ROLUMRO-936077 format. One record per residue (C-alpha): residue number from 0; x, y, z. Coordinates in Angstrom, 1 decimal, decimal comma, padded with zeros to 4 digits. Example, Ala and Ser with C-alpha at 12.3 -4.5 7.8 and 13.67 -1.06 7.14 Angstrom:
BEGIN
+-----+--------+--------+--------+
|  nr |     xx |     yy |     zz |
+-----+--------+--------+--------+
|   0 |  012,3 | -004,5 |  007,8 |
|   1 |  013,7 | -001,1 |  007,1 |
+-----+--------+--------+--------+
END
This chain:
BEGIN
+-----+--------+--------+--------+
|  nr |     xx |     yy |     zz |
+-----+--------+--------+--------+
|   0 |  086,3 |  019,9 |  054,1 |
|   1 |  083,2 |  017,6 |  053,7 |
|   2 |  082,2 |  016,3 |  050,3 |
|   3 |  078,9 |  017,7 |  049,2 |
|   4 |  076,6 |  016,9 |  046,3 |
|   5 |  077,9 |  018,9 |  043,3 |
|   6 |  075,9 |  022,0 |  042,4 |
|   7 |  075,8 |  022,5 |  038,7 |
|   8 |  074,6 |  025,3 |  036,4 |
|   9 |  073,3 |  023,9 |  033,1 |
|  10 |  071,1 |  026,6 |  031,6 |
|  11 |  068,6 |  025,2 |  029,1 |
|  12 |  069,9 |  021,7 |  028,5 |
|  13 |  068,5 |  018,3 |  027,4 |
|  14 |  069,8 |  014,8 |  027,1 |
|  15 |  069,3 |  011,1 |  027,7 |
|  16 |  071,3 |  008,3 |  029,2 |
|  17 |  071,3 |  004,7 |  030,4 |
|  18 |  072,2 |  004,1 |  034,1 |
|  19 |  073,8 |  000,8 |  035,1 |
|  20 |  075,1 |  001,8 |  038,5 |
|  21 |  074,2 |  004,4 |  041,1 |
|  22 |  075,3 |  007,9 |  040,2 |
|  23 |  076,4 |  010,4 |  042,8 |
|  24 |  073,8 |  012,7 |  044,3 |
|  25 |  073,8 |  016,1 |  042,6 |
|  26 |  071,7 |  019,2 |  042,4 |
|  27 |  071,4 |  022,3 |  040,2 |
|  28 |  069,2 |  025,4 |  040,0 |
|  29 |  067,1 |  024,4 |  037,0 |
|  30 |  063,6 |  023,1 |  036,9 |
|  31 |  064,0 |  019,5 |  035,6 |
|  32 |  061,5 |  017,6 |  033,5 |
|  33 |  062,2 |  013,8 |  033,2 |
|  34 |  060,7 |  011,0 |  031,1 |
|  35 |  061,3 |  007,3 |  031,5 |
|  36 |  061,6 |  005,3 |  028,3 |
|  37 |  061,2 |  001,5 |  028,6 |
|  38 |  061,5 | -000,6 |  031,8 |
|  39 |  061,5 |  001,4 |  035,0 |
|  40 |  063,9 |  003,0 |  037,5 |
|  41 |  064,4 |  004,0 |  041,1 |
|  42 |  064,9 |  007,7 |  041,6 |
|  43 |  066,2 |  009,2 |  044,8 |
|  44 |  064,8 |  012,7 |  045,6 |
|  45 |  064,8 |  014,6 |  048,8 |
|  46 |  065,5 |  011,6 |  051,0 |
|  47 |  063,1 |  009,2 |  049,4 |
|  48 |  063,4 |  006,4 |  046,8 |
|  49 |  060,6 |  006,7 |  044,2 |
|  50 |  059,8 |  004,0 |  041,7 |
|  51 |  059,1 |  005,3 |  038,2 |
|  52 |  057,7 |  003,1 |  035,4 |
|  53 |  057,9 |  003,2 |  031,6 |
|  54 |  056,2 |  006,2 |  030,0 |
|  55 |  056,0 |  008,3 |  033,2 |
|  56 |  057,0 |  011,9 |  033,3 |
|  57 |  057,7 |  014,1 |  036,3 |
|  58 |  058,9 |  017,6 |  037,1 |
|  59 |  060,9 |  019,0 |  040,1 |
|  60 |  063,2 |  021,8 |  041,2 |
|  61 |  066,6 |  020,2 |  041,0 |
|  62 |  068,0 |  022,3 |  043,9 |
|  63 |  067,0 |  019,3 |  046,0 |
|  64 |  069,7 |  016,6 |  046,0 |
|  65 |  068,7 |  013,8 |  043,7 |
|  66 |  070,1 |  010,9 |  041,7 |
|  67 |  069,0 |  008,1 |  039,3 |
|  68 |  069,8 |  005,2 |  041,6 |
|  69 |  068,9 |  002,1 |  039,6 |
|  70 |  067,5 |  001,4 |  036,1 |
|  71 |  066,0 | -001,8 |  034,8 |
|  72 |  067,4 | -002,9 |  031,4 |
|  73 |  066,9 | -001,4 |  028,9 |
|  74 |  065,6 |  001,8 |  030,6 |
|  75 |  066,6 |  005,2 |  029,2 |
|  76 |  066,0 |  008,4 |  031,1 |
|  77 |  065,4 |  011,6 |  029,2 |
|  78 |  065,7 |  015,0 |  030,9 |
|  79 |  065,2 |  018,7 |  030,1 |
|  80 |  066,7 |  021,3 |  032,4 |
|  81 |  065,1 |  024,8 |  032,3 |
|  82 |  066,7 |  027,9 |  034,0 |
|  83 |  064,6 |  028,9 |  037,1 |
|  84 |  064,4 |  032,4 |  035,7 |
|  85 |  062,5 |  031,2 |  032,6 |
|  86 |  060,2 |  029,1 |  034,9 |
|  87 |  059,4 |  032,1 |  037,0 |
|  88 |  058,7 |  034,3 |  033,9 |
|  89 |  056,2 |  031,8 |  032,5 |
|  90 |  053,8 |  032,6 |  035,3 |
|  91 |  052,5 |  029,0 |  035,5 |
|  92 |  049,5 |  028,2 |  037,7 |
|  93 |  050,4 |  029,6 |  041,1 |
|  94 |  049,7 |  026,4 |  043,1 |
|  95 |  051,7 |  024,3 |  040,7 |
|  96 |  054,7 |  026,7 |  040,9 |
|  97 |  054,4 |  026,8 |  044,7 |
|  98 |  054,5 |  023,0 |  044,9 |
|  99 |  057,6 |  022,8 |  042,8 |
| 100 |  059,4 |  025,6 |  044,6 |
| 101 |  058,6 |  023,9 |  047,9 |
| 102 |  060,5 |  020,8 |  046,9 |
| 103 |  057,7 |  018,6 |  045,6 |
| 104 |  058,3 |  015,8 |  043,1 |
| 105 |  055,3 |  016,1 |  040,7 |
| 106 |  054,4 |  013,1 |  038,7 |
| 107 |  052,2 |  013,6 |  035,7 |
| 108 |  049,0 |  011,5 |  036,4 |
| 109 |  048,0 |  011,6 |  032,7 |
| 110 |  051,2 |  011,5 |  030,7 |
| 111 |  051,4 |  011,8 |  026,9 |
| 112 |  051,8 |  008,6 |  024,8 |
| 113 |  055,4 |  007,3 |  025,0 |
| 114 |  056,0 |  007,7 |  021,3 |
| 115 |  055,0 |  011,4 |  021,5 |
| 116 |  057,3 |  012,1 |  024,5 |
| 117 |  060,2 |  010,3 |  022,8 |
| 118 |  059,8 |  012,4 |  019,6 |
| 119 |  059,5 |  015,6 |  021,7 |
| 120 |  062,6 |  015,1 |  023,8 |
| 121 |  064,7 |  014,0 |  020,8 |
| 122 |  063,5 |  017,0 |  018,8 |
| 123 |  064,4 |  019,3 |  021,7 |
| 124 |  067,9 |  017,7 |  021,8 |
| 125 |  068,3 |  018,2 |  018,0 |
| 126 |  067,2 |  021,8 |  018,1 |
| 127 |  069,4 |  022,8 |  021,0 |
| 128 |  072,3 |  021,1 |  019,2 |
| 129 |  071,7 |  023,6 |  016,3 |
| 130 |  072,3 |  026,4 |  018,9 |
| 131 |  070,3 |  029,0 |  017,0 |
| 132 |  068,1 |  031,6 |  018,7 |
| 133 |  065,0 |  030,5 |  016,8 |
| 134 |  065,5 |  026,9 |  017,8 |
| 135 |  066,0 |  027,8 |  021,5 |
| 136 |  062,8 |  029,9 |  021,3 |
| 137 |  060,9 |  027,0 |  019,9 |
| 138 |  062,2 |  024,6 |  022,6 |
| 139 |  061,3 |  027,1 |  025,4 |
| 140 |  057,8 |  027,5 |  024,0 |
| 141 |  057,2 |  023,8 |  023,8 |
| 142 |  058,7 |  023,1 |  027,3 |
| 143 |  056,4 |  025,8 |  028,7 |
| 144 |  053,4 |  024,1 |  027,0 |
| 145 |  054,5 |  020,7 |  028,3 |
| 146 |  054,8 |  022,1 |  031,9 |
| 147 |  051,4 |  023,8 |  031,6 |
| 148 |  049,8 |  020,5 |  030,6 |
| 149 |  051,5 |  018,8 |  033,5 |
| 150 |  050,3 |  021,5 |  035,8 |
| 151 |  046,7 |  021,1 |  034,6 |
| 152 |  046,9 |  017,3 |  035,1 |
| 153 |  048,4 |  017,6 |  038,6 |
| 154 |  045,9 |  020,2 |  039,8 |
| 155 |  042,9 |  018,3 |  038,3 |
| 156 |  044,1 |  015,1 |  040,0 |
| 157 |  044,3 |  016,6 |  043,5 |
| 158 |  041,2 |  014,8 |  044,8 |
| 159 |  042,9 |  011,5 |  044,1 |
| 160 |  045,9 |  010,2 |  046,1 |
| 161 |  048,9 |  012,4 |  045,2 |
| 162 |  051,2 |  009,3 |  045,0 |
| 163 |  049,4 |  006,4 |  043,4 |
| 164 |  051,1 |  003,1 |  043,9 |
| 165 |  051,4 |  002,5 |  040,2 |
| 166 |  053,1 |  005,8 |  039,7 |
| 167 |  055,9 |  005,7 |  042,2 |
| 168 |  056,2 |  003,5 |  045,2 |
| 169 |  058,9 |  003,3 |  047,8 |
| 170 |  060,9 |  000,2 |  048,2 |
| 171 |  059,3 | -002,1 |  050,8 |
| 172 |  062,8 | -003,0 |  052,2 |
| 173 |  064,4 |  000,0 |  053,9 |
| 174 |  068,2 | -000,4 |  054,2 |
| 175 |  070,4 |  001,2 |  056,8 |
| 176 |  071,5 |  003,8 |  054,1 |
| 177 |  067,9 |  004,6 |  053,4 |
| 178 |  067,2 |  005,1 |  057,1 |
| 179 |  070,1 |  007,6 |  057,4 |
| 180 |  069,1 |  009,4 |  054,2 |
| 181 |  065,5 |  009,7 |  055,4 |
| 182 |  066,5 |  010,9 |  058,8 |
| 183 |  068,5 |  013,7 |  057,3 |
| 184 |  065,7 |  014,7 |  055,0 |
| 185 |  063,2 |  014,7 |  057,9 |
| 186 |  065,4 |  016,4 |  060,6 |
| 187 |  067,9 |  018,6 |  058,7 |
| 188 |  066,3 |  021,8 |  060,3 |
| 189 |  067,2 |  020,5 |  063,7 |
| 190 |  070,7 |  020,3 |  065,4 |
| 191 |  072,0 |  017,1 |  063,8 |
| 192 |  075,4 |  015,3 |  064,1 |
| 193 |  076,9 |  012,3 |  062,4 |
| 194 |  076,3 |  010,3 |  065,6 |
| 195 |  072,6 |  011,2 |  065,5 |
| 196 |  072,2 |  010,1 |  061,9 |
| 197 |  074,1 |  006,9 |  062,6 |
| 198 |  071,9 |  006,2 |  065,6 |
| 199 |  068,8 |  006,4 |  063,4 |
| 200 |  070,0 |  003,3 |  061,7 |
| 201 |  071,5 |  001,7 |  064,8 |
| 202 |  075,1 |  002,0 |  063,4 |
| 203 |  078,4 |  003,2 |  064,7 |
| 204 |  079,4 |  006,6 |  063,3 |
| 205 |  082,5 |  005,4 |  061,5 |
| 206 |  080,7 |  002,5 |  059,7 |
| 207 |  077,7 |  004,7 |  059,0 |
| 208 |  079,9 |  007,3 |  057,2 |
| 209 |  081,5 |  004,7 |  055,0 |
| 210 |  078,2 |  003,1 |  054,2 |
| 211 |  076,5 |  006,4 |  053,4 |
| 212 |  079,2 |  007,4 |  051,0 |
| 213 |  079,2 |  004,0 |  049,3 |
| 214 |  075,5 |  004,3 |  048,6 |
| 215 |  075,1 |  008,0 |  047,7 |
| 216 |  078,5 |  009,3 |  046,8 |
| 217 |  078,4 |  012,0 |  049,5 |
| 218 |  079,4 |  012,3 |  053,1 |
| 219 |  076,7 |  012,5 |  055,8 |
| 220 |  077,7 |  016,1 |  056,6 |
| 221 |  077,8 |  017,1 |  053,0 |
| 222 |  074,4 |  015,7 |  052,3 |
| 223 |  073,0 |  017,4 |  055,4 |
| 224 |  074,5 |  020,7 |  054,2 |
| 225 |  072,9 |  020,3 |  050,8 |
| 226 |  069,4 |  019,9 |  052,3 |
| 227 |  069,9 |  023,0 |  054,4 |
| 228 |  071,2 |  025,0 |  051,4 |
| 229 |  068,3 |  023,8 |  049,2 |
| 230 |  065,9 |  024,9 |  052,0 |
| 231 |  067,6 |  028,3 |  052,1 |
| 232 |  067,4 |  028,7 |  048,3 |
| 233 |  063,7 |  027,9 |  048,3 |
| 234 |  063,1 |  030,6 |  051,0 |
| 235 |  065,3 |  033,1 |  049,2 |
| 236 |  063,1 |  032,7 |  046,1 |
| 237 |  059,7 |  032,3 |  047,6 |
| 238 |  059,8 |  034,6 |  050,8 |
| 239 |  060,9 |  038,0 |  051,9 |
| 240 |  062,5 |  036,6 |  055,1 |
| 241 |  065,8 |  038,0 |  056,2 |
| 242 |  069,0 |  036,0 |  055,5 |
| 243 |  069,4 |  035,5 |  059,2 |
| 244 |  065,9 |  034,1 |  059,6 |
| 245 |  066,5 |  031,9 |  056,6 |
| 246 |  069,7 |  030,4 |  057,8 |
| 247 |  068,3 |  029,7 |  061,2 |
| 248 |  065,1 |  028,1 |  059,7 |
| 249 |  067,3 |  025,9 |  057,4 |
| 250 |  069,2 |  024,5 |  060,4 |
| 251 |  072,4 |  026,5 |  060,5 |
| 252 |  073,5 |  028,1 |  063,7 |
| 253 |  076,5 |  030,0 |  062,4 |
| 254 |  076,2 |  033,0 |  060,0 |
| 255 |  079,9 |  032,5 |  058,9 |
| 256 |  079,4 |  028,8 |  058,2 |
| 257 |  076,2 |  029,4 |  056,3 |
| 258 |  077,8 |  032,1 |  054,0 |
| 259 |  080,9 |  029,9 |  053,4 |
| 260 |  078,8 |  026,8 |  052,5 |
| 261 |  076,3 |  028,8 |  050,4 |
| 262 |  079,1 |  030,5 |  048,4 |
| 263 |  080,9 |  027,2 |  047,9 |
| 264 |  077,8 |  025,4 |  046,9 |
| 265 |  076,1 |  028,1 |  044,7 |
| 266 |  078,9 |  030,2 |  043,6 |
| 267 |  077,3 |  033,4 |  044,9 |
| 268 |  076,1 |  035,0 |  048,1 |
| 269 |  072,6 |  034,6 |  049,4 |
| 270 |  071,7 |  038,2 |  048,6 |
| 271 |  073,2 |  038,0 |  045,1 |
| 272 |  071,2 |  034,8 |  044,6 |
| 273 |  067,9 |  036,3 |  045,7 |
| 274 |  068,5 |  039,4 |  043,5 |
| 275 |  069,3 |  037,3 |  040,4 |
| 276 |  066,0 |  035,5 |  040,8 |
| 277 |  063,9 |  038,7 |  041,0 |
| 278 |  061,7 |  039,3 |  038,0 |
+-----+--------+--------+--------+
END
C-alpha cells in the first residue's frame, strides 16, 4: 500500500514550533492561519516552494498537501487551525472564501505589526489551554476578525501582483525533486504513472521514487493520490457535482479505488464528507 501524506483532524488548535529539518508532507481539513516570527522559511504548498519572510501571515485550506521545508535560524512558525465548518458558518467575503476553497495560498499584503501577531497567537494558545467554553468563543471571534482583515487586505490588493517578490518567491534553483513535485501538482488530473513523473525530471523510476521520498517523506503515488483526494474534497464542498463526475475530474479512473483511498485518507465516505460540510 503506498505511503500517503497523513490526514489529520485537529479541530480548533494553535501552536508554534522551530523547524531544523524538512517535515513530512501532511494535510488536514482545517483552514490554517500561519505567522512567521523572525528570520524566514521555505513553505511547500500544492507543489510549489514559497519563501515567507519575518512578520508575514498567510491563510490556506490545509486539505492541500503542505510542509514547512526549511527555516532560517531562529525562525519560529505560529499556526492556528480552524474547523472548516466554522469557516463556512462565518460567511466571509465570497470571493475570498472561494479562493481559499479552490486551493489558493493567500498571503496578507498588509500584515499586522509583528509584536501584535505574536501577542495574539500566544493569547490564543493560552486560552485554548484553559479549555473553557468562553475562552474558545473568544478565540473563534478573534480568529474570524483576523481572517476578515486578511480578506479585506487580499481583495483590496487585487490590482497589484498577487505574488509580490518580497512576499514569497520560488527558489531560483529547481531540483529534480521539485520538478517531480511540480509535475504531479500540474498534471494530477491526467493519467499519470511513476515513470511519467520520473521522466519529467529525466530520472529512472527507481531512483526517482527514492529521491522523492527522501525530500518529501511520501511516495510518488501517495503524493499523487493526496492531490486527487484534495481536489475531490474541494469539489464536494463547493459544487453539486455527482461523486462519479468528481472522481473522474480529480484524475481517478476507478470508482472502487477512489472510495478506498478517500475512506483511508479522510476516515469517511465522499457522501458522508459532503453531508458533514453542509450548513
